[in-house]
N, C-alpha and C positions, 0 to 999 in steps of 0.2 A: 495834451492840449487839443481843444476842439475848435472847429470853425463853423459858424452859422451864417448863412447868407439869406437875407430877407428880400423877397420879390413881392411888391405891394400891388401888383395888378391882378384883376379878377374879371372873368366873364360876366359874373353876376354877384350881387351881394346877398349872401345867405341870411335868412331871417334871424339866425342866432349869433352871427359872427361879430365879434368885437375886436378882431385883429386889425392892424393898420393895413387896409386894402382899399383899392379904388377901381371903379368900373369905367371911369370917364377920363383917364389920363394916359391912354395907350400911346399917344403921340410923344410921350416923354421916355419911352423905352430905351432908346439908344443912348440918350444923355444920361439916363439913370445907370446904365451898365458902365459907362465911363466913370461916373462918380463912385461906383462900387470899387472899381480898379484902384482909384486914388485912395479911398479909405483902407482897403485891404493892404495896400502897400505900406501905408502908415502904421497900421496895427501890427503887422508882422515885425516891424522894428520896435514898436512900443512893448510887445510881448516878448521881444528878444527870441523870436522863433528861429530854430535851427532847421537845417535841411532834414527831412524825414521825421520831424517832430509832431506833425498834426496827425492824430490817429483817426479822426473822423471829420467829414465835411457833410453838412446837412443844408440843403437848399429848400427853404420853406416859404410860406406866404400867408395871404395871397395865393397866387397860383403860378408856380414856376413854369408850368407847361404853356403859359401864354407868351413866354419869351422864346423865340426861335433858337434852336440849338446853336446856330452859327454865332449868335450874339454872346454865348457863353465861352466861345473859344479862346479869346484873349485872356479871360480870367483863368481858365483851366491851364493854359500854357504857362502862365505866371505862377500859379499855386503849385503845380506839379512837383517841383523840387522839394517843397516843404511837406508834402504828403508822405506818410509812412508807406512802405511797399505793400503793407497789408491793410491800408486805410479803408474804412467803410465810407462810401461816397453815396449819399442818399439824396434823391430829389422827390419832393411831393409832386403830385400831378392830379388833375381832374380828368375824368374819363372823356369828356367831350372835347378837350383840347390836346390830349395825349395821343396824337396821330401816330401812325406807324413811322412816318418820316421823323417826327420829333423823338420818338422812342429810340430809333436807330441812331439819330444824331447824338443823343445823350449817351447811349452805350458806347459809341465810338470815342466820345470824350473821356470815358473812364467811369461814368456812373455805374455802380454795381448793385444798387438797391433802390427800389421804388416804393413810395407810399401813396396809395390811391385814396382820394377823398370820396368814398362811395356813399357812406352814411346810411343808405338803405337800398333795397331792391324793390321796394313797394312804391307803386306809381303815385298814390295819394300822399304818402308820407314825403316823397321827394318834392312834390308840389308844395306842400305845407312849409317845408324847409327852404323852398326857393332854390333848389339845386338846378343846375343847368343841363344835366344829363338825365338819361333814362337807364333802366336796368340793363338793357342790351348793350348800350354803349360802355357800361362799366365792365360787363363780361368780356366784350370784345377787346377792350384796352388791356385787361390783365392777361388774356390769352395771347394777344400780339406781343406783349412784353416778354412773356415766357418763351414764345417762339423765337424771338430775337436773341435770347440767351440769358435774360435776367433770372437768377435763381433765388434771390432774396426779394420777395415781394410782400408787401403789407397792405391791408386795407382798413379803413376806418368805418365803424358803424356807430350810429347814435341811438341811445336808448333813453328811457324816462320821458318820452313825449306823451302828450295827453292821450293820444289814441293807441298807444302801444298795447298789444295783447300778447299772450304767450304764443299764439298761432302766428302772428305777424313776425315776431322775433325769431321763432323757430324756422320760418320760411327764409328770412334773411340769412340765418346761419347755414341752412341747408345749401343755399346757393353759394355762399362765401366758401364753404369747405369743399364744394365741388370744383373750385378753381385752384390753380397752382400757386397757393400762397403758403408762407411759413411764419407769418406774423399777423396779428389782428389787434387793433386798438379799439376799444369800446368806451365811448364817452357818454356820460350822462348830460342830457340837455340842461344847460344852465341859462338863466335869464340875466343878460348883462346890460348895463346902462349903455344908451346910445345905439341900441340895435332895434330893428323892427318889433322884436318880441318884448321889448321893454314894456310896451303898453298892453301886452297880452301875457301876463305872468301865468295864466292858467294853461298855457301851452306846455309847461313843464310839470310833469307829475311822476314822481319816482315812488314805486312800491318796492320796499326793500326785499320783500319775499321774491318778487319777480327778478330783481337785480341779482340776488343770490343764486336763483335758478339759472339765469343767464350765464353767470360766471362759471357755474358748475358744468353747464352744457359745453361751454367753450373749452374748458380744461379736459372734458371727457374726450375731445378730439385730439388730445396730446399736445395742446397749446398751453404751456405752463404760464401761470400768472406770475410776472416778476415785478409788477407795479400795479397800482390800483386800476389803471386803464389799459395796461399792456400785457399781451399774451403771445407766446410764440414757441415754435420749435427752434427758432433762432432768436437770440436776444440782441437788440440793437446796441452797438458799441457807443453810439452817440447818446442815446437815452441813459445808459448806465453811467456815462461820463458826467452828465448833469447831476445825477443823484449821488455820485461819488464826490461831488463838490470840486470837480476839476476846473481849471481856468478855461475860458472859452472866448474867442473873438466873436463879437456880434456885429456883422456888417450889413448896412442898409438902413433905409428910412424906417424907423420904429423898431429896429432890432435892439437887443440887450447883450452886453458883454460883461465878463467878470475877470478881473485880474487881482489876485490876492484878496484884499478887503475893499477893493474898489469895484463898484458896479457902474457900467459905462452905457450911456444912452445917446446914440445918434438921434438927430432931430427927426420927428415923425412926419413932418411936412415935406412932401416929395420935392416940390419946387425949391424949398430952402436947402434940402439935402443936396440937390444937384448943384446949387450955387456954392455950397460949402460943405462937403461931406466930412470935414474935420471939426465941425461944430458939434462936439460931443460933451454932453453933461456928465459930471462925475458925482456919484453918491459914495460917501465913505461909510462902510459898514464897521460896526464895533465887533469885538470878539463875542459878545452876547448875541448879537444878530446872527453871526455865523453859526453859533451853537444851536440856536433855535431852529435855523433853517436846516441844519444837519439832522436834528432830531425829527423834524417834520418829514424831510425827504427820506430819511432812513426807515421810518415806520410805515411809509406808504409804498415802500419798495423792498426788493430782496437784499438791498445793501445792508440794512440794519443800523443799529446805533452802538458805536464803541463806547464801553463803560468809562474809558479814560477821559471823555469829554464831559462827563457828568459829575456833579458835586455829590457830597455825601447824602444830602436829602433826596436828590433825584434817584440815586441808586437804591435807597430805602423804598422809594415809591415803585421803582421797577421791580423790586423783590415782591411787593404786594401783588403786582400784576402777574408775576410768574406763578405765585401761589394760587392765583385765580385762573390760571391757564389762559390768560389773555396774551401773554408774550412768552417767549422762551429764550434761554441763554445758551450759546455755544461759544466756548472759550471766553473771550472778553467782549463778545458782541451780543446785544439783545435784538431779537427778531420778532416781528408782528405775525400773529397767526391769522389775522383777518384784516385785510387792508381797508375794508369798509369802516373799521373802527379806528383808523389812523389818526384822525383829528382828536377823537375823544382820548386816546391813549397819550398823545402828545400833551394835551391840556392837563390830564391827570398827573403826568410825570412832572410837569412844570409848575403845578399849583402848590 
C-alpha cells in the first residue's frame, strides 16, 4: 500500500502547470494540514491499513517545501506506526523554498528521499517556464540536502520546449550529473488546458531524434530508464507501486486514491476541502478499465504486461510485435523495448 499527500501551495504558478496548486492561499496552510490529518485518519480505516503496511509515502504538489517542517510533525507522528521499517519517504521540493532549515526539519521527521523540481539550469529557459529559482539555488539546495544526510536525491528536467538545443540539454545534464543525485526524471513539455501555455502551443516542440539522444545520454551515466520519464541508479518504490497497480491512499485537495476498482477523488477546492475533507467522489472502474490501465502502465515502464490478463486476440497481436522486435517476452510477461512507442504498442495490442 502507498500513501500520497498533496500540498497545493506554490510560490509561483509555472507556465506549464496543470496540477491543483495556488499561489494566493498561504493563509490556509495550518487549516489545510488539520484537514489532511482528518482525511488520513479516515482513509487508514477505509483501506484497513495495518501497522507497518505502508511501503512508501510521497508528499507532492504544488510545493511541499512551502509548508514549514513543524507543520508536518503531527501527521508524521500519527502515520509512523503504519509505515514499514524500510519505507521510502519522499518529499518534492523547489530549490528556492528548500532552505537548510526546512531540509533538516524534514530529515529529522524521517524523510529519506527528495525530489527537486529543477526543470533546467538555463537562465532563459527558467524564465520562460516561470520558475521561481535560479541555477545556483538549485545546486545549493541539492548540495545542502546531501550534506545533511540525504542519499536518495532526484531532480526533474523538462525537455521538448521550443528553444531546446542539444547544447542546452547537454549543459543541463552536465550540471545535473555533477551533483549528488541517483535519480532523474525527464518530462516532455506538454500543453495543458487552463495553463498560461494553453494560448502558446508553439512553446512545446518535441524532436524525437533529440529525445532519443537525450535518453541515451542519461543512460550513459549509469541511470537506467525504468519508465518513459524516469531514470536512476535507484528506482523509486513509490513510482513502481503505481505502475504495479497497487492500492494507494490519495490525501489532500485534488489528490487521487485507488482501492481495488474504486478511484477516489477528494474535492480540488481548498476551502471546501478544509470544511469537509471527507467529501470524496468515487469512480467505479470496470475490469476492462483495469486491464487497459495495466497494459498502458506496463508498456511504459519496466513492469511489463503479464500475458494472463490478455485475451487470445491480444496475445496473437503481442506475438506479431515480438516477431518485429518491438517487444520481448520473458516467462509470462511482455516487455517494451522502446518506451517512446508505449502508446502505439498499447493501441496495436488492443485494436
